[in-house]
C-alpha positions as CSV (number, residue, x, y, z in Angstrom):
1,M,0.0,0.0,0.0
2,F,1.0,3.6,-0.7
3,R,1.0,6.0,2.3
4,L,0.0,9.6,1.5
5,P,0.9,11.7,4.5
6,Y,1.1,14.9,2.4
7,R,-2.1,14.4,0.3
8,S,-2.5,18.1,-0.1
9,I,0.6,18.5,-2.1
10,L,0.0,15.7,-4.6
11,S,-0.9,16.9,-8.0
12,P,-4.2,15.6,-9.6
13,V,-2.1,13.8,-12.3
14,L,-0.1,11.9,-9.7
15,V,-3.2,10.9,-7.7
16,T,-4.8,9.6,-10.9
17,L,-1.6,7.6,-11.8
18,I,-1.6,6.0,-8.3
19,W,-5.2,5.1,-8.6
20,V,-4.6,3.4,-11.9
21,L,-1.7,1.4,-10.5
22,L,-3.7,0.3,-7.5
23,S,-6.8,-0.6,-9.5
24,G,-4.7,-2.6,-11.9
25,C,-3.3,-4.8,-9.1
26,G,-6.7,-6.5,-8.7
27,N,-6.8,-7.6,-12.3
28,S,-3.2,-8.8,-12.8
29,H,-4.3,-12.4,-12.9
30,A,-7.3,-12.0,-15.2
31,H,-7.2,-14.5,-18.1
32,T,-7.1,-13.2,-21.6
33,E,-9.5,-14.7,-24.1
34,P,-7.5,-17.2,-26.2
35,L,-6.8,-16.0,-29.8
36,I,-5.1,-18.0,-32.6
37,E,-3.4,-16.0,-35.4
38,F,-1.8,-17.1,-38.7
39,S,1.4,-15.3,-39.8
40,R,2.3,-17.7,-42.7
41,V,-0.4,-19.3,-44.7
42,P,0.4,-22.0,-47.3
43,T,-0.9,-21.9,-50.9
44,A,-4.4,-23.1,-51.7
45,A,-4.4,-26.4,-53.5
46,E,-5.9,-29.9,-53.5
47,G,-4.2,-32.3,-51.1
48,T,-1.3,-34.5,-52.2
49,P,0.9,-36.7,-50.0
50,D,4.0,-35.5,-52.0
51,K,3.9,-31.9,-50.8
52,L,4.4,-30.2,-47.5
53,E,4.4,-26.4,-46.8
54,P,5.3,-24.4,-43.8
55,I,2.5,-22.8,-41.7
56,E,3.1,-20.5,-38.7
57,G,1.4,-18.2,-36.3
58,R,1.0,-17.2,-32.7
59,V,-1.4,-17.8,-29.8
60,T,-2.4,-15.4,-27.0
61,G,-4.2,-16.4,-23.9
62,A,-3.1,-20.1,-23.9
63,L,-2.9,-21.9,-20.6
64,P,0.0,-24.2,-19.6
65,G,-0.5,-27.6,-21.3
66,N,-2.5,-26.2,-24.2
67,R,-1.5,-27.4,-27.7
68,L,-2.5,-26.8,-31.3
69,V,-4.1,-29.3,-33.7
70,L,-3.8,-28.3,-37.3
71,Y,-6.1,-29.4,-40.1
72,A,-6.1,-28.9,-43.9
73,L,-9.3,-29.0,-46.0
74,S,-9.2,-31.3,-49.0
75,G,-12.7,-32.8,-49.3
76,V,-12.7,-33.3,-45.5
77,W,-10.5,-31.8,-42.8
78,W,-7.2,-33.8,-42.5
79,V,-5.1,-33.6,-39.3
80,Q,-1.6,-32.2,-40.0
81,P,1.2,-32.8,-40.6
82,A,0.5,-36.6,-40.0
83,A,-1.7,-38.9,-38.0
84,E,1.2,-39.9,-35.8
85,Q,2.2,-36.3,-35.3
86,P,-1.1,-34.5,-34.6
87,F,0.0,-31.9,-32.0
88,T,1.9,-28.6,-32.6
89,V,3.7,-27.1,-29.6
90,I,3.3,-23.4,-28.6
91,Q,6.7,-21.9,-28.0
92,P,7.4,-19.8,-24.9
93,D,7.2,-16.6,-27.0
94,S,3.6,-17.6,-28.0
95,R,4.6,-18.5,-31.6
96,W,4.0,-21.8,-33.3
97,K,5.3,-23.4,-36.5
98,S,4.7,-26.6,-38.3
99,S,4.1,-28.1,-41.8
100,T,1.0,-29.1,-43.6
101,H,-0.1,-30.9,-46.8
102,P,-2.0,-28.6,-49.2
103,G,-5.6,-27.7,-48.7
104,V,-8.1,-25.1,-49.9
105,A,-8.3,-23.9,-46.3
106,Y,-6.4,-24.4,-43.0
107,A,-7.5,-24.6,-39.4
108,A,-5.9,-24.4,-36.0
109,L,-7.6,-25.7,-32.8
110,L,-6.3,-24.7,-29.4
111,V,-7.0,-27.8,-27.2
112,D,-6.3,-29.1,-23.7
113,N,-4.9,-32.5,-22.8
114,R,-8.3,-34.2,-23.1
115,Y,-8.6,-33.7,-26.9
116,R,-7.9,-36.8,-29.1
117,P,-7.6,-35.6,-32.7
118,P,-9.2,-37.9,-35.3
119,L,-7.4,-38.3,-38.7
120,T,-10.3,-36.6,-40.5
121,V,-13.5,-34.7,-39.7
122,D,-16.3,-33.6,-42.0
123,A,-16.7,-30.4,-39.9
124,L,-14.5,-28.7,-37.4
125,P,-15.5,-28.9,-33.7
126,E,-16.9,-25.8,-32.1
127,K,-15.4,-24.1,-29.1
128,G,-16.2,-25.9,-25.9
129,G,-15.0,-28.7,-23.6
130,P,-11.4,-29.7,-24.6
131,V,-11.5,-27.2,-27.6
132,V,-10.4,-23.9,-26.2
133,A,-10.3,-21.9,-29.5
134,V,-10.8,-22.4,-33.2
135,A,-9.4,-20.4,-36.1
136,T,-9.6,-20.9,-39.9
137,V,-8.0,-19.2,-42.9
138,K,-8.2,-19.7,-46.7
139,G,-5.1,-20.9,-48.5
140,T,-3.0,-18.2,-50.2
141,P,-3.7,-18.1,-54.0
142,A,-0.9,-19.9,-55.8
143,S,-0.7,-17.2,-58.4
144,S,0.6,-14.7,-55.8
145,L,3.6,-16.9,-54.9
146,Q,4.4,-18.7,-58.1
147,A,7.8,-18.2,-59.7
148,T,8.2,-19.2,-63.4
149,L,11.0,-19.5,-66.0
150,Q,11.2,-20.1,-69.7
151,F,13.0,-23.2,-71.0
152,S,12.9,-24.7,-74.5
153,G,9.9,-22.6,-75.5
154,Y,7.8,-23.7,-72.5
155,Q,6.8,-22.0,-69.3
156,W,7.9,-23.9,-66.1
157,E,6.7,-23.3,-62.5
158,V,9.5,-23.2,-60.0
159,R,8.9,-24.9,-56.6
160,R,9.4,-23.0,-53.4
161,T,7.6,-25.2,-50.9
162,A,9.1,-28.1,-48.9
163,S,8.3,-31.7,-49.6
164,N,8.7,-35.2,-48.2
165,R,9.6,-37.1,-51.4
166,D,10.9,-40.7,-51.1
167,S,10.7,-40.3,-47.3
168,S,13.3,-37.5,-47.5
169,W,12.5,-34.0,-46.2
170,N,13.6,-31.4,-48.8
171,L,13.6,-27.6,-48.8
172,Y,13.4,-25.7,-52.1
173,D,14.6,-22.3,-53.3
174,P,13.4,-20.8,-56.6
175,A,16.9,-19.3,-56.9
176,N,18.3,-22.9,-57.4
177,A,16.6,-23.1,-60.9
178,W,17.5,-20.7,-63.7
179,T,18.4,-20.5,-67.4
180,D,21.7,-19.2,-68.7
181,E,22.4,-17.1,-71.8
182,R,22.3,-20.2,-74.0
183,G,18.8,-21.0,-72.8
184,F,20.1,-24.1,-70.9
185,L,18.3,-25.0,-67.6
186,H,20.3,-25.3,-64.4
187,L,19.1,-27.1,-61.3
188,R,21.1,-26.9,-58.1
189,I,21.4,-28.4,-54.6
190,S,22.9,-25.7,-52.4
191,K,23.8,-25.5,-48.7
192,Q,21.9,-22.7,-46.9
193,Q,22.1,-22.1,-43.2
194,G,23.3,-25.6,-42.5
195,H,20.5,-27.2,-44.6
196,W,20.5,-28.8,-48.1
197,V,18.2,-26.9,-50.4
198,S,16.9,-28.5,-53.6
199,S,15.4,-27.4,-56.9
200,D,12.2,-28.5,-58.8
201,V,10.4,-27.2,-61.9
202,K,7.2,-28.4,-63.6
203,L,5.5,-27.5,-66.9
204,S,2.7,-25.0,-66.5
205,R,0.3,-27.2,-68.5
206,S,-0.4,-30.9,-69.3
207,L,0.7,-32.3,-72.7
208,G,-0.6,-35.9,-72.5
209,Y,0.4,-38.8,-74.6
210,G,3.4,-38.3,-76.9
211,S,7.2,-38.3,-77.0
212,Y,9.2,-36.4,-74.4
213,R,12.9,-35.7,-75.0
214,F,15.5,-34.4,-72.5
215,V,19.1,-33.5,-73.4
216,V,21.2,-33.6,-70.3
217,E,24.9,-32.8,-69.7
218,D,27.0,-35.3,-67.7
219,V,25.3,-36.6,-64.6
220,S,27.4,-39.8,-64.1
221,R,29.4,-38.2,-61.3
222,L,26.5,-37.2,-59.0
223,E,27.0,-38.0,-55.4
224,P,25.2,-41.2,-54.2
225,A,22.7,-39.1,-52.1
226,A,21.7,-36.8,-55.0
227,V,18.6,-37.6,-57.1
228,F,18.0,-36.1,-60.5
229,G,14.5,-36.9,-61.9
230,M,12.5,-36.3,-65.1
231,F,9.0,-37.6,-64.7
232,T,5.2,-37.2,-65.0
233,W,3.1,-36.2,-62.0
234,D,-0.5,-35.3,-61.4
235,D,-1.1,-33.0,-58.5
236,F,-4.9,-33.3,-58.6
237,G,-5.6,-37.0,-59.5
238,P,-3.8,-40.3,-59.2
239,P,0.0,-39.5,-59.4
240,R,0.3,-40.9,-62.9
241,E,4.0,-41.1,-62.2
242,M,6.6,-42.5,-64.7
243,D,10.2,-41.7,-64.1
244,I,13.7,-41.4,-65.4
245,E,15.8,-41.2,-62.2
246,I,19.5,-40.7,-62.0
247,S,20.6,-41.8,-58.4
248,R,22.3,-44.4,-56.4
249,W,19.9,-43.7,-53.5
250,G,22.8,-43.3,-51.2
251,E,24.5,-46.6,-52.1
252,P,27.7,-46.1,-54.1
253,E,28.0,-49.7,-55.3
254,T,24.7,-49.7,-57.1
255,K,23.8,-48.7,-60.7
256,N,23.1,-45.0,-61.0
257,A,19.9,-44.8,-63.1
258,Q,16.5,-46.4,-63.6
259,F,13.3,-46.3,-65.7
260,V,10.2,-46.6,-63.5
261,V,6.4,-46.9,-63.7
262,Q,5.2,-46.3,-60.2
263,P,4.8,-48.0,-57.8
264,W,8.5,-49.0,-57.8
265,V,7.9,-51.6,-55.1
266,V,6.5,-53.9,-57.8
267,S,9.7,-55.6,-59.1
268,A,8.6,-55.5,-62.8
269,N,8.1,-51.7,-62.6
270,A,11.7,-50.7,-62.4
271,V,14.7,-51.3,-64.6
272,R,18.1,-50.3,-63.4
273,F,21.0,-49.3,-65.7
274,T,24.2,-47.2,-65.7
275,T,24.6,-43.8,-67.3
276,P,28.0,-43.3,-68.9
277,P,29.9,-40.0,-68.7
278,G,29.1,-37.2,-71.2
279,T,25.9,-35.6,-72.6
280,L,23.0,-38.0,-72.9
281,T,19.5,-37.8,-74.5
282,Y,16.6,-39.4,-72.7
283,W,13.1,-40.2,-74.1
284,I,9.8,-41.1,-72.6
285,N,7.4,-42.3,-75.3
286,W,3.9,-42.6,-73.9
287,E,0.8,-44.0,-75.5
288,R,-2.3,-45.7,-74.2
289,G,-1.3,-48.9,-72.4
290,R,2.4,-48.6,-73.2
291,V,5.4,-46.4,-72.2
292,S,8.9,-46.9,-73.6
293,F,12.1,-45.3,-72.2
294,K,15.3,-44.9,-74.1
295,T,18.8,-43.3,-73.4
296,V,21.4,-42.6,-76.0
297,R,24.8,-40.8,-76.1
298,G,25.0,-37.2,-77.2
299,S,22.3,-34.7,-78.0
300,S,20.7,-36.8,-80.6
301,S,17.2,-35.9,-82.0
302,S,16.8,-39.4,-83.6
303,Q,15.6,-42.4,-81.6
304,E,17.4,-44.6,-84.2
305,T,20.7,-43.9,-82.4
306,R,22.2,-46.9,-80.6
307,A,20.8,-47.1,-77.0
308,V,22.7,-47.0,-73.8
309,A,19.5,-48.4,-72.2
310,E,15.9,-48.9,-73.2
311,H,12.8,-50.6,-71.9
312,A,9.1,-50.7,-72.6
313,F,6.3,-51.2,-70.0
314,T,2.9,-52.5,-70.9
315,S,1.5,-53.2,-67.4
316,G,0.5,-50.5,-64.9
317,V,0.9,-47.7,-67.4
318,P,-1.3,-44.8,-66.4
319,V,-3.9,-43.2,-68.7
320,A,-3.4,-39.5,-69.5
321,G,-5.0,-37.0,-67.1
322,N,-3.8,-33.7,-65.6
323,E,-0.2,-34.8,-65.3
324,R,2.7,-32.5,-66.0
325,I,6.3,-33.0,-66.7
326,R,8.5,-32.3,-63.7
327,I,12.3,-32.1,-63.4
328,N,14.0,-32.0,-60.1
329,L,17.3,-32.3,-58.2
330,Y,17.1,-33.2,-54.5
331,V,18.7,-35.0,-51.6
332,Y,17.9,-38.5,-50.6
333,E,18.5,-39.0,-46.9
334,N,21.0,-41.8,-46.2
335,N,22.9,-42.1,-43.0
336,R,25.7,-44.2,-44.4
337,H,26.5,-41.9,-47.3
338,P,25.0,-38.4,-46.7
339,M,25.3,-35.5,-49.1
340,Q,28.8,-33.9,-49.0
341,Q,29.0,-31.2,-51.6
342,E,26.7,-28.8,-53.5
343,S,25.6,-30.2,-56.9
344,E,24.3,-29.0,-60.2
345,V,22.7,-30.5,-63.3
346,V,22.4,-28.8,-66.7
347,L,19.7,-29.6,-69.3
348,E,20.3,-28.4,-72.8
349,K,16.9,-29.0,-74.3
350,F,13.4,-30.3,-73.7
351,E,11.1,-31.3,-76.6
352,Y,7.6,-32.7,-76.9
353,L,6.1,-34.3,-80.0
354,P,2.4,-35.5,-79.9
């Protein structure tokens, strides 16, 4: 308590200040109504297991023991980032961060220790009981974030969001994909703040059945943990994935390339081979019920050139849909032979013939 023996000499301003301080003491333990905020919102897209994006925000008014449960809307609300990892911790500074698969909208639930998050819900729970607060936000329009480049007369979208491809967490930077004065496409794995950062581009439109040709400079000396891929992928339907992949998957003693019709776990769906040094030309020839792959030396435009490797698949070949060609260079996590140096791949040309 303050003693005011000389009340008469206190100014009205000082008296008012003392009254504010005293009256504030009685409310110092009043609980603030919980509020969830988003500071970083992922793009709006249909869900796909191949893509993860960062999501961040802050919470005010949370009590000790409160946690967040994140959801992404893709048909139904899916818990994020995974069923076995449904809770997001609130940091001491009230901020939170996590990752999520794409959705057209995102939600954050502030919950106490009684809440058991289901994998999916048709509708979000309302505030009450173990649910302390609920917040939703629409996904950021992809057009406001999309970086593009021109290569071989086509427009390509450059990836900037993280992914969990082949059970390997990868970050991406648009600066790791560019074209030089010759028009050649460069893809790079760089080291940034102690993390490996990859590169990925995809065509801005689907081309469907036809012949796809890629002319690539020497990739025979890629590190075992590096993966260079040229493949089809559908973001909105079945993956429709057919691959040419240059990688030893972290094992130096294995062959460094393969043709694949996914899923690769079916033994007949993958054919391994070895890429020799020097520039090579790769083809994917896709028709209904059949896809054939071929690799030849040099920058040949003729498929009559003697093959380094070739194979045709007639089982499990996807039908055309909304797939697009993607080209990427990323890191495959392998504890025995991890990535050691930055890496770069150069593509001289891409060509499509219907």
